[in-house]
C-alpha positions as CSV (number, residue, x, y, z in Angstrom):
1,X,35.3,-27.4,-8.2
2,X,33.5,-30.5,-6.8
3,X,30.5,-29.9,-4.5
4,X,31.4,-30.3,-0.8
5,X,29.7,-33.6,0.3
6,X,28.4,-31.8,3.4
7,X,26.0,-29.8,1.2
8,X,22.8,-31.8,0.8
9,X,19.3,-31.2,-0.6
10,X,16.8,-30.7,2.2
11,X,14.9,-34.0,1.6
12,X,18.1,-36.0,1.5
13,X,19.3,-34.2,4.7
14,X,16.1,-35.0,6.5
15,X,16.6,-38.7,5.7
16,X,20.2,-38.6,7.0
17,X,19.2,-36.8,10.2
18,X,16.4,-39.3,10.9
19,X,19.0,-42.1,10.8
20,X,21.4,-40.2,13.1
21,X,18.6,-39.4,15.6
22,X,17.6,-43.1,15.6
23,X,21.2,-43.9,16.6
24,X,20.8,-41.5,19.6
25,X,22.7,-38.5,18.3
26,X,21.5,-35.0,19.2
27,X,20.9,-32.7,16.2
28,X,21.4,-29.0,16.5
29,X,20.0,-26.7,13.7
30,X,21.1,-23.1,12.9
31,X,19.5,-21.0,10.2
32,X,20.4,-17.6,8.6
33,X,21.7,-15.7,5.6
34,X,25.4,-15.9,6.6
35,X,26.4,-13.4,4.0
36,X,30.1,-12.5,4.4
37,X,31.1,-15.2,6.9
38,X,32.9,-13.7,9.9
39,X,34.2,-14.5,13.4
40,X,30.9,-13.9,15.0
41,X,29.3,-16.6,12.9
42,X,32.3,-19.0,13.7
43,X,31.8,-18.4,17.4
44,X,28.1,-19.0,17.1
45,X,28.6,-22.3,15.3
46,X,31.2,-23.4,17.8
47,X,28.8,-22.8,20.7
48,X,25.9,-24.4,18.8
49,X,28.0,-27.6,18.2
50,X,28.5,-27.9,21.9
51,X,24.8,-28.2,22.4
52,X,24.6,-31.6,20.6
53,X,26.4,-34.1,18.4
54,X,25.5,-33.0,14.8
55,X,25.4,-29.4,13.6
56,X,23.1,-28.6,10.7
57,X,23.2,-25.1,9.0
58,X,20.5,-24.0,6.6
59,X,20.8,-20.9,4.5
60,X,18.1,-18.4,3.3
61,X,17.7,-18.6,-0.5
62,X,18.9,-15.6,-2.5
63,X,15.3,-14.5,-3.5
64,X,14.2,-14.4,0.2
65,X,17.1,-12.3,1.5
66,X,15.1,-9.2,2.3
67,X,18.0,-6.8,3.0
68,X,17.7,-4.7,-0.1
69,X,18.4,-5.3,-3.8
70,X,22.1,-5.2,-3.3
71,X,22.1,-8.2,-1.0
72,X,23.1,-10.9,-0.6
73,X,26.7,-10.0,-1.5
74,X,27.4,-13.6,-2.1
75,X,25.0,-16.0,-3.9
76,X,23.6,-19.0,-2.0
77,X,25.9,-21.6,-3.5
78,X,29.0,-19.7,-2.4
79,X,27.5,-19.0,1.0
80,X,26.8,-22.7,1.4
81,X,30.4,-23.6,0.3
82,X,31.9,-21.2,2.9
83,X,29.8,-22.5,5.8
84,X,30.5,-26.2,4.7
85,X,34.3,-25.5,4.9
86,X,34.0,-25.0,8.7
87,X,35.1,-28.1,10.6
88,X,32.4,-27.8,13.3
89,X,29.6,-27.8,10.7
90,X,28.4,-31.3,9.7
91,X,25.7,-30.6,7.1
92,X,24.6,-27.6,5.1
93,X,21.4,-27.1,3.0
94,X,19.8,-24.2,1.2
95,X,16.3,-23.5,2.4
96,X,13.2,-23.7,0.1
97,X,11.1,-21.2,2.1
98,X,11.3,-17.6,3.3
99,X,11.5,-18.7,6.9
100,X,12.9,-21.8,8.6
101,X,9.5,-22.9,10.0
102,X,8.8,-25.6,7.4
103,X,12.5,-26.6,7.5
104,X,12.4,-27.2,11.2
105,X,9.3,-29.4,10.8
106,X,11.0,-31.3,8.0
107,X,14.4,-31.8,9.8
108,X,13.0,-32.2,13.3
109,X,16.2,-31.1,15.2
110,X,16.5,-31.5,18.9
111,X,17.8,-27.9,19.3
112,X,17.1,-24.8,17.2
113,X,19.8,-22.2,17.9
114,X,19.8,-18.5,17.2
115,X,22.1,-15.6,18.1
116,X,21.6,-13.4,21.2
117,X,20.1,-10.6,19.0
118,X,17.0,-12.8,18.5
119,X,16.4,-13.4,22.3
120,X,13.9,-10.6,22.5
121,X,11.1,-11.5,20.1
122,X,9.6,-8.0,20.1
123,X,12.9,-6.6,18.5
124,X,12.7,-9.1,15.6
125,X,11.3,-6.9,12.8
126,X,10.8,-10.0,10.6
127,X,8.5,-11.5,13.1
128,X,10.0,-14.9,12.3
129,X,11.4,-15.9,15.7
130,X,7.9,-16.6,17.2
131,X,6.7,-19.1,14.5
132,X,10.1,-20.7,14.5
133,X,9.9,-21.2,18.3
134,X,6.5,-22.7,17.9
135,X,7.8,-25.0,15.1
136,X,10.7,-26.4,17.2
137,X,8.5,-27.0,20.1
138,X,6.0,-28.8,17.8
139,X,8.6,-31.4,16.9
140,X,9.7,-31.9,20.5
141,X,12.8,-29.7,20.4
142,X,13.9,-26.6,22.2
143,X,15.1,-23.2,21.1
144,X,18.4,-21.9,22.6
145,X,20.5,-18.7,22.1
146,X,24.3,-18.3,21.9
147,X,26.0,-15.5,23.8
148,X,29.3,-14.3,22.5
149,X,30.9,-11.6,20.4
150,X,28.5,-10.1,17.8
151,X,29.4,-8.7,14.4
152,X,27.1,-7.6,11.6
153,X,27.7,-8.8,8.0
154,X,25.8,-5.7,6.9
155,X,28.1,-3.3,8.8
156,X,31.2,-5.0,7.5
157,X,29.9,-4.9,4.0
158,X,28.9,-1.3,4.3
159,X,32.2,-0.2,5.7
160,X,34.6,-2.3,3.7
161,X,32.9,-3.6,0.6
162,X,30.4,-0.9,-0.3
163,X,28.6,-1.0,-3.6
164,X,27.8,2.7,-3.5
165,X,29.8,5.7,-4.8
166,X,31.9,7.7,-2.4
167,X,29.3,10.4,-2.5
168,X,26.5,8.0,-1.4
169,X,28.7,6.5,1.2
170,X,29.4,9.9,2.7
171,X,25.7,10.7,2.6
172,X,24.9,7.5,4.5
173,X,27.6,8.1,7.0
174,X,26.2,11.6,7.8
175,X,22.6,10.3,7.9
176,X,23.6,7.6,10.4
177,X,25.0,10.3,12.7
178,X,21.7,12.2,12.7
179,X,19.2,9.4,12.8
180,X,19.0,5.9,14.3
181,X,17.3,2.9,12.7
182,X,14.8,2.8,15.6
183,X,13.8,6.4,14.9
184,X,13.1,5.7,11.3
185,X,11.2,2.5,11.9
186,X,9.2,4.3,14.6
187,X,7.9,6.7,11.8
188,X,7.0,3.7,9.7
189,X,5.2,2.2,12.7
190,X,3.2,5.3,13.2
191,X,2.1,5.1,9.6
192,X,0.4,1.8,10.3
193,X,-2.6,3.6,12.0
194,X,-3.3,5.9,9.1
195,X,-6.3,5.2,6.8
196,X,-5.4,6.4,3.3
197,X,-7.7,6.5,0.3
198,X,-6.3,6.1,-3.2
199,X,-8.1,7.6,-6.2
200,X,-6.9,7.0,-9.8
201,X,-6.9,4.9,-12.9
202,X,-6.5,1.1,-12.6
203,X,-3.9,-0.2,-15.0
204,X,-3.0,-3.7,-16.0
205,X,0.7,-3.9,-16.7
206,X,1.4,-6.8,-19.1
207,X,4.9,-8.0,-20.0
208,X,5.4,-10.4,-22.9
209,X,8.9,-11.9,-22.8
210,X,10.2,-12.6,-26.3
211,X,13.4,-13.6,-28.1
212,X,14.5,-11.7,-31.2
213,X,14.6,-14.2,-34.1
214,X,15.5,-11.8,-36.9
215,X,14.1,-9.3,-39.4
216,X,10.9,-10.0,-41.2
217,X,11.6,-11.1,-44.8
218,X,9.1,-8.7,-46.4
219,X,9.2,-5.6,-44.1
220,X,11.8,-3.7,-42.0
221,X,10.3,-5.2,-38.8
222,X,12.0,-7.0,-36.0
223,X,10.5,-10.5,-35.6
224,X,10.3,-12.0,-32.0
225,X,9.3,-15.3,-30.6
226,X,7.0,-15.2,-27.6
227,X,8.2,-17.2,-24.6
228,X,6.1,-16.1,-21.6
229,X,3.8,-13.5,-20.2
230,X,3.3,-11.8,-16.8
231,X,0.6,-9.4,-15.6
232,X,0.9,-7.0,-12.7
233,X,-1.6,-4.7,-11.0
234,X,-0.5,-1.2,-11.9
235,X,-1.5,2.4,-11.6
236,X,-3.8,3.1,-8.6
237,X,-3.9,-0.6,-7.8
238,X,-0.2,-0.7,-7.2
239,X,-0.3,2.4,-5.0
240,X,-3.1,0.9,-2.9
241,X,-0.9,-2.3,-2.6
242,X,2.1,-0.3,-1.5
243,X,0.1,1.5,1.2
244,X,-1.6,-1.7,2.3
245,X,1.9,-3.1,3.1
246,X,2.4,-0.2,5.5
247,X,-1.1,0.6,6.8
248,X,-3.9,-1.6,8.3
249,X,-6.6,-0.5,5.9
250,X,-6.6,1.2,2.6
251,X,-9.6,2.5,0.6
252,X,-9.5,2.6,-3.2
253,X,-11.8,4.4,-5.7
254,X,-11.0,3.4,-9.3
255,X,-12.6,2.4,-12.6
256,X,-12.6,-0.8,-14.6
257,X,-13.8,-1.3,-18.2
258,X,-17.1,-2.5,-19.2
259,X,-15.4,-4.8,-21.6
260,X,-12.1,-6.8,-21.1
261,X,-12.6,-6.0,-17.5
262,X,-10.3,-8.5,-15.7
263,X,-12.0,-7.8,-12.3
264,X,-11.3,-11.3,-11.0
265,X,-7.6,-11.0,-11.6
266,X,-7.5,-7.4,-10.3
267,X,-9.2,-8.3,-7.0
268,X,-6.9,-11.3,-6.6
269,X,-3.9,-9.1,-7.1
270,X,-4.9,-6.6,-4.4
271,X,-3.8,-7.1,-0.9
272,X,-6.6,-8.3,1.4
273,X,-6.6,-5.0,3.5
274,X,-7.4,-3.0,0.4
275,X,-11.1,-2.1,0.3
276,X,-11.9,-1.2,-3.4
277,X,-14.8,0.6,-4.9
278,X,-14.7,-0.3,-8.6
279,X,-16.8,1.9,-11.0
280,X,-17.4,1.1,-14.7
281,X,-16.3,3.0,-17.8
282,X,-19.1,2.4,-20.3
283,X,-18.1,0.8,-23.6
284,X,-14.4,0.8,-22.7
285,X,-11.8,-1.7,-21.6
286,X,-9.8,-1.7,-18.4
287,X,-6.6,0.2,-19.2
288,X,-3.9,-2.2,-20.5
289,X,-0.3,-1.3,-21.0
290,X,1.3,-4.2,-22.9
291,X,5.1,-4.3,-23.2
292,X,7.1,-6.5,-25.5
293,X,10.3,-7.3,-23.6
294,X,13.6,-8.9,-24.7
295,X,13.8,-11.9,-22.4
296,X,17.6,-11.8,-22.1
297,X,18.4,-8.1,-21.6
298,X,15.1,-7.0,-20.1
299,X,14.9,-4.2,-22.6
300,X,11.5,-3.1,-23.7
301,X,11.0,-3.2,-27.5
302,X,7.5,-1.9,-27.8
303,X,4.7,-0.6,-25.6
304,X,1.0,-1.0,-26.6
305,X,-1.8,0.9,-24.9
306,X,-5.3,-0.3,-24.9
307,X,-7.8,2.3,-23.5
308,X,-10.6,4.6,-24.3
309,X,-9.7,8.0,-25.8
310,X,-13.2,9.5,-26.0
311,X,-14.6,11.5,-23.0
312,X,-16.5,9.7,-20.3
313,X,-20.3,9.7,-20.3
314,X,-22.1,12.1,-17.9
315,X,-23.4,9.0,-16.0
316,X,-19.9,7.6,-15.4
317,X,-18.7,11.0,-14.3
318,X,-21.6,11.4,-11.8
319,X,-20.8,7.9,-10.4
320,X,-17.2,8.9,-9.8
321,X,-18.0,12.1,-8.0
322,X,-20.6,10.3,-5.9
323,X,-18.0,7.6,-4.9
324,X,-15.4,10.2,-4.1
325,X,-17.8,12.2,-2.0
326,X,-18.8,9.1,-0.1
327,X,-15.3,8.1,0.7
328,X,-13.0,11.1,0.9
329,X,-13.9,12.6,4.3
330,X,-13.7,9.2,6.1
331,X,-9.9,8.8,5.5
332,X,-6.9,10.5,7.0
333,X,-5.3,11.3,3.6
334,X,-6.2,11.0,0.0
335,X,-3.5,9.9,-2.5
336,X,-4.5,10.8,-6.1
337,X,-2.7,9.2,-9.0
338,X,-3.8,11.0,-12.1
339,X,-2.3,9.2,-15.1
340,X,-4.1,11.5,-17.6
341,X,-6.2,8.7,-19.2
342,X,-9.6,10.4,-18.7
343,X,-10.8,9.2,-15.2
344,X,-10.6,12.5,-13.4
345,X,-12.4,15.5,-14.9
346,X,-12.9,19.1,-13.7
347,X,-15.8,18.2,-11.3
348,X,-14.0,15.3,-9.6
349,X,-10.8,17.3,-9.3
350,X,-12.6,20.3,-7.8
351,X,-14.3,17.9,-5.3
352,X,-10.9,16.4,-4.3
353,X,-9.3,19.8,-3.9
354,X,-12.1,21.1,-1.8
355,X,-12.9,18.2,0.5
356,X,-9.9,15.9,1.0
357,X,-8.6,16.5,4.6
358,X,-5.0,15.9,3.3
359,X,-4.5,15.7,-0.4
360,X,-1.3,14.1,-1.9
361,X,-0.9,14.2,-5.7
362,X,0.9,12.8,-8.6
363,X,-0.2,14.0,-12.0
364,X,1.7,12.0,-14.5
365,X,3.1,12.9,-17.9
366,X,3.3,9.8,-20.1
367,X,3.0,8.7,-23.7
368,X,-0.7,8.2,-23.3
369,X,-1.5,11.8,-22.4
370,X,1.1,13.6,-24.6
371,X,1.7,16.6,-22.3
372,X,-2.0,17.3,-21.7
373,X,-1.9,16.5,-18.1
374,X,-0.4,19.3,-16.1
375,X,-0.4,19.5,-12.3
376,X,-2.1,23.0,-12.5
377,X,-5.4,21.2,-13.1
378,X,-5.4,21.0,-9.3
379,X,-5.7,24.4,-7.6
380,X,-4.5,23.1,-4.2
381,X,-2.8,20.1,-2.5
382,X,-1.1,19.4,0.8
383,X,1.7,17.4,-0.9
384,X,2.8,16.9,-4.5
385,X,5.2,14.3,-5.8
386,X,6.4,14.6,-9.4
387,X,9.2,13.6,-11.7
388,X,11.4,16.4,-13.0
389,X,10.0,16.0,-16.6
390,X,6.5,16.5,-15.1
391,X,7.6,19.8,-13.7
392,X,8.9,20.7,-17.1
393,X,5.5,19.9,-18.7
394,X,3.9,22.3,-16.2
395,X,6.3,25.2,-16.5
396,X,7.2,24.7,-20.2
397,X,10.8,25.2,-19.1
398,X,13.6,22.9,-20.4
399,X,17.2,22.6,-19.2
400,X,16.4,24.3,-15.9
401,X,17.5,22.8,-12.6
402,X,15.0,21.1,-10.4
403,X,15.1,23.7,-7.7
404,X,14.1,26.4,-10.1
405,X,11.3,24.3,-11.5
406,X,9.8,23.3,-8.1
407,X,9.8,26.9,-6.9
408,X,8.0,28.0,-10.1
409,X,5.4,25.3,-9.7
410,X,4.9,26.1,-6.0
411,X,4.3,29.7,-7.1
412,X,1.4,28.6,-9.3
413,X,-0.3,26.1,-7.1
414,X,-1.4,26.4,-3.4
415,X,0.8,23.6,-2.0
416,X,3.4,23.9,0.7
417,X,5.4,20.7,0.1
418,X,6.8,19.0,-2.9
419,X,9.0,16.0,-3.8
420,X,10.8,15.9,-7.2
421,X,12.1,12.5,-8.2
422,X,15.3,12.8,-10.3
423,X,16.0,9.2,-11.3
424,X,19.6,8.2,-10.7
425,X,20.3,11.6,-9.2
426,X,18.0,10.9,-6.3
427,X,15.3,13.3,-5.1
428,X,14.7,17.0,-4.2
429,X,12.2,18.1,-1.6
430,X,10.8,21.5,-1.1
431,X,9.0,22.9,1.9
432,X,7.7,26.5,1.9
433,X,8.8,26.8,5.5
434,X,12.2,25.0,5.5
435,X,13.4,25.2,1.9
436,X,15.3,22.5,0.0
437,X,16.4,19.0,1.0
438,X,18.3,16.8,-1.3
439,X,19.0,13.0,-1.1
440,X,20.9,10.7,-3.5
441,X,19.5,7.6,-5.0
442,X,20.4,4.3,-3.2
443,X,19.6,1.9,-6.0
444,X,22.3,-0.5,-7.0
445,X,20.4,-2.6,-9.6
446,X,17.9,-1.2,-12.2
447,X,15.7,-3.7,-13.9
448,X,12.5,-1.8,-14.6
449,X,11.7,1.8,-13.7
450,X,7.9,1.3,-14.1
451,X,6.2,1.9,-10.8
452,X,9.1,3.4,-8.9
453,X,7.5,6.9,-8.7
454,X,4.3,5.3,-7.4
455,X,6.2,3.7,-4.6
456,X,7.9,6.9,-3.7
457,X,4.5,8.7,-3.7
458,X,2.9,6.1,-1.5
459,X,5.5,6.0,1.3
460,X,6.4,9.8,1.3
461,X,2.7,10.7,1.4
462,X,2.4,8.8,4.7
463,X,5.5,10.4,6.2
464,X,4.6,13.9,5.1
465,X,1.1,13.5,6.6
466,X,2.8,12.4,9.9
467,X,5.2,15.4,9.8
468,X,8.4,13.3,9.6
469,X,11.6,15.3,9.1
470,X,12.4,15.9,5.4
471,X,15.7,14.0,5.5
472,X,14.0,10.9,6.8
473,X,11.2,11.2,4.3
474,X,13.7,11.7,1.5
475,X,15.8,8.7,2.6
476,X,12.8,6.3,3.0
477,X,11.3,7.4,-0.3
478,X,14.6,6.7,-2.1
479,X,14.9,3.3,-0.4
480,X,11.3,2.5,-1.7
481,X,12.3,3.6,-5.2
482,X,15.4,1.4,-5.1
483,X,13.2,-1.6,-4.0
484,X,10.9,-1.1,-7.0
485,X,13.5,-0.5,-9.8
486,X,15.2,-3.8,-8.8
487,X,12.1,-5.8,-9.7
488,X,9.8,-6.1,-12.8
489,X,7.2,-3.3,-12.6
490,X,4.9,-3.8,-9.7
491,X,5.6,-7.4,-9.1
492,X,6.7,-6.9,-5.5
493,X,4.8,-4.1,-3.8
494,X,6.2,-2.4,-0.7
495,X,5.7,-4.1,2.7
496,X,6.9,-3.2,6.1
497,X,9.3,-6.0,6.8
498,X,11.3,-5.9,3.6
499,X,11.4,-2.1,3.7
500,X,12.5,-2.1,7.3
501,X,15.2,-4.7,6.7
502,X,16.5,-2.7,3.7
503,X,16.6,0.5,5.8
504,X,18.3,-1.4,8.6
505,X,20.9,-3.0,6.3
506,X,21.8,0.4,4.8
507,X,22.3,2.1,8.1
508,X,24.3,-0.6,9.9
């Protein structure tokens, strides 16, 4: 189908508008996602057109639609085509940036128009309306708001075009009746004032994207051709970044290698409000987990660990306990991510258990520790978040349901609150005082499961510390997990705006 001539590239559109303005025509600009075009959008465009002579509509690019991994429902080219089909719209363009600030400065419209739901800037969780207002005024224009019937694309999609199973839809319907979006966002807002400390191994997650080119001629080995590579800050670094997207300040105690250290990259990958204390592991590299990935399918073909296997030196252990002792009591909660690669020993574990004001734990079972990393290394915690298979490692019980496993682990360890992540089955939450809470997964696209448990640990630790209701903690934790599995590893850490928008979209 030929492209609608109304749809232009931004630079070409700017040139056209400059000519029209020079002829005395008044340009009106509207910007948004416009996913599932509806009568509310049509009324908005009709009213906008009445404010001038030329109506320009720009659309948010697919990668900047922060309403959850299942959105937009329609890709940008189809959204542009739908808007361009409307007679009152003169030009359409797809934006290049997350917000329309740069676009306003480029197009220089006379009027920038938004719907009535943006009239109160304090209710805009994206924070975009304020810089957009400044931008339109900087080019000599004005901001105006339309007042008419309001519909929500998210509500219509949720009700009539849901991507979830009937069971998840029923869960979301019941959850909407118990809790409002404002209530949940208020809990996230309260988390901002907390000062968490993260303790755990720093890991570099490396992805090498390759194409399979055949079998080696001499050996039964798959031969691949390297195309590109990407590195992400993983392990405790990722958890610190997740928390930094939700809190004002985050402390971090971790360890880098004496060789192959990569400290410059690691510091650049941390959010600016993470305050790290990096120790050194003598004679060892920073932990690398290198994954060979098929570029087309995203399937991992091979994983290569690079790390020390011998015990740490007494001097390195002493440096770690000193760093923990110096930091732990100055924070509201301590989030420990023990990946079982040798950072945390009996002395540092005892120190954490005995001194942390609020201790949240994940003790991971992975290929690098081969089952030698049970949660019972820790004699107490205030909150524990584990995957089901990590419960099985601790109990040595297989084929048991998650509820049986968590009750057994709770019997062994002094901890009143647990989360068990169950992958596509969602999560189970145990509280010694209130019992079991279950919640289904809300993921619609799974690209990479690496890091999802770390995201769940980060956000649920904050909510448990604050005393949020378990059904809210479970829901927000599963939204965080859905956010991570839709991206490559820890490429996109949690942050308040995208998490809030995802929550809002699900509950409309």
